[in-house]
C-alpha positions, 0 to 999 in steps of 0.5 A: 485745331489746337496749336500743338496739333497744327501741321503743314501739309503739301496738297499732294500729301492731302490727296494721298490715301484720302478716298473719302476726300476729307479736307477738314483739319480734324482728319489731319491731326498730328496724332493721326499722322503719327499713327499713319507713319508708325503703321507705314514703317511696316509692310502693309496691305489694304484691308480691301485686298485682304477681304472677300467682303466689306459691307454695311448691313441690311434695313430689315422689317422687324417682327415677332419671329425668332431670328436675331438681327444685330444692331449696335447694342449687340456689339462690344470689344469681345464676342457678339452678344445676341441677347436683346437683339431685334427680331425678324421672321423666317420670310424676312430672313430668306429675303436678306440671306446674303447678310447671314453672319458667318464664323470669323466675321468681324462686326463694327458699328458705323453710326452715332456719335460715341457709338462708332467703332465698337468691334466684335468677333463672330465665334459661332455659326447660328442663324442671324443677320446684321442691320444697317448701322453695322459694318461687316469685314469678312477676310480671306483666311488664306491671306490673313487671320481674322483674329489678327484683323480683329485685334488690330481694330481694337488696338490703339492703332485701330481705335485711332484709325476708326476715330480718324475716319468718323465723319458728320456732326453730333448724332449724325456721325458715320463711318463708311465702309469705303474708308474701312476698305482702305485701312492699311493692315500691317502684315506680320508672320503666320507664326506670330498670327498663330500665337495671337490666335491661340491667346484670343481663342483661349480668351473667348473660351473662358468667356463662354465658360463664364457665361455658362456658369452664370446661366447655371446659377440662374437655373439654380435660382429658378428651380428653387423658385419653381420658375424654371419652366414657368410661362405666364399667360399671354392674356392682356385683358384684366378686369379690376374694380376701382378699389382693386386698382387705383385705390390700391395702387394709385395706377390707372394705366392698363399696362400695370394690370396685365394678368402675367404680372399677377401670375409671376407675383403669386409664384414669387409669394408662394416661395417656401422660404417666404418673401418680403419687400425690397425695403425690408430686405435691402438697404437702399443707398440713395444719398447724393454724393457731391464729387470733389472738383479736382479729385479723380473718380471712376464713373459708371453709367448704363453703357458700362454694364455687361450682359452677365452683371459685370462692369465692363469699364468706366469713365475716369475723370475729375469731379468737375468734369463728370456729368451732374448725374454722377452722384451715387457712391458705390462700394464692393458687393453693392448691386446696382439696378437700372431704374430706366425702363429701356435699360432694366437689364443693366444690373451689375455686382460691384467688384473690388476694383470699382470700390468707392466709384461713382455711378449714375443716379439712373441706378438704384444701389442696394445691398442686403444682410439677408441675401448675398450680392450674387443672389441679388444680381441673378434674382433681379436679372432673371426674366421673371423679375425683369417683368416685375421691374417693368410693371413698376415703371411709370411716367411719360417722357422718361419711363422709370421706377420711382423710389416707392415703387421699387422699394415696395417690390416683393422678393423671395428670401432665398435659402442660405444653401442655395445662396452659397451655390449661386455665389460660388458659381458667380464668383468663378464666372467673374474670375473667368471673365477677368481672365478672358479680359486679361488674355485679350488685353495681352494679345492686343498689346502684343499686336501694338508692340509688334507694330512699334518694336517688332515681332521678336519684342512682342513675343518676348512680351507674351512670354513675360506675361502669359501664365 
């Protein structure tokens, strides 16, 4: 432990509020003790006494059903994301019905170094369960607001308490539900909780509107391409001559020649406005940028990409401390596209706040003078184009698209009027998402201020910053 972090404690203090029997110095860092002292200056109640249920998720058998089983990738600091969830069938769902999510549940990731402590709030009733690497907190609403608990857990106090409770080595780190039950919740007045509820609900409402606008933009594009109701064949057998296969493509893997890919490509090539390759329609920015050692950069990687094509965060560090893959310089209105098969949906439009940032070499960085950035974003993220990106992945240990395969993909030259419609909706979608993020940040900051300076000061802060 760092000398500045050193602190001397009596044995009785070590045992105090230590339900997981931790005796390692990490658990008693000066920073954590300071957090504990600040929280305990308030009236507190253990989270277990405020909850009906705090538990770990199930270990389901996945299948070809249609019921989401949420895992760590579905949890972020906002609402639950149901896209790309693991799937179970009706029979398995009935076996695990006790793990059915409910409106106002709080979910938190429990497993994996660097992945622990992501928190989401359930904003709708739908058929879905949660799996074993997720913990659930279901509070007694007559005792405390679930939204207040959620805000506390994503506040700087909650983040540090969760960090403190993490146990185990690299890759095997765990946060236990026993530890969660014994978190001390600072209590605030009902009127203050109501104020926080209103801010957070408005944030979630704006986020829902943002997502709906993105979906409208996607619908406009799919209608234009005559792909809205198109369902490619499920047939997985194709007969190709040697000339039609290896001599034409250089590929011998059977996956590449599935009939569904041919059908999607034919649909795209039939577009009335014409098609051309990415190489012809876009500029690929693939030169390596060597970071200056002592200069600070915003660095974006796959985990920083949101569901609807936004960049949700970044690492801010000096060039010398960034990973070797931090080599792509990006600018506003670039579109970054993951080249890794398991993460092809990680595609984002670079906004002004990330101008002159760095991103991982796992992305292709493109822009076009013929197709606006919003349209490129929606085009590459839609399910049909995702299939074509997947078709062009190759390799063994790390399956990805190489540069030539990517540049040779055919894309449609979308009508300018349609592009403008898409751009308007995406722009508004991003504005609403930004407003949602700001409201959530305001509510979170107000919680922190109430704990440190009292509710009156927190209410003043909300009044000063709420438009």
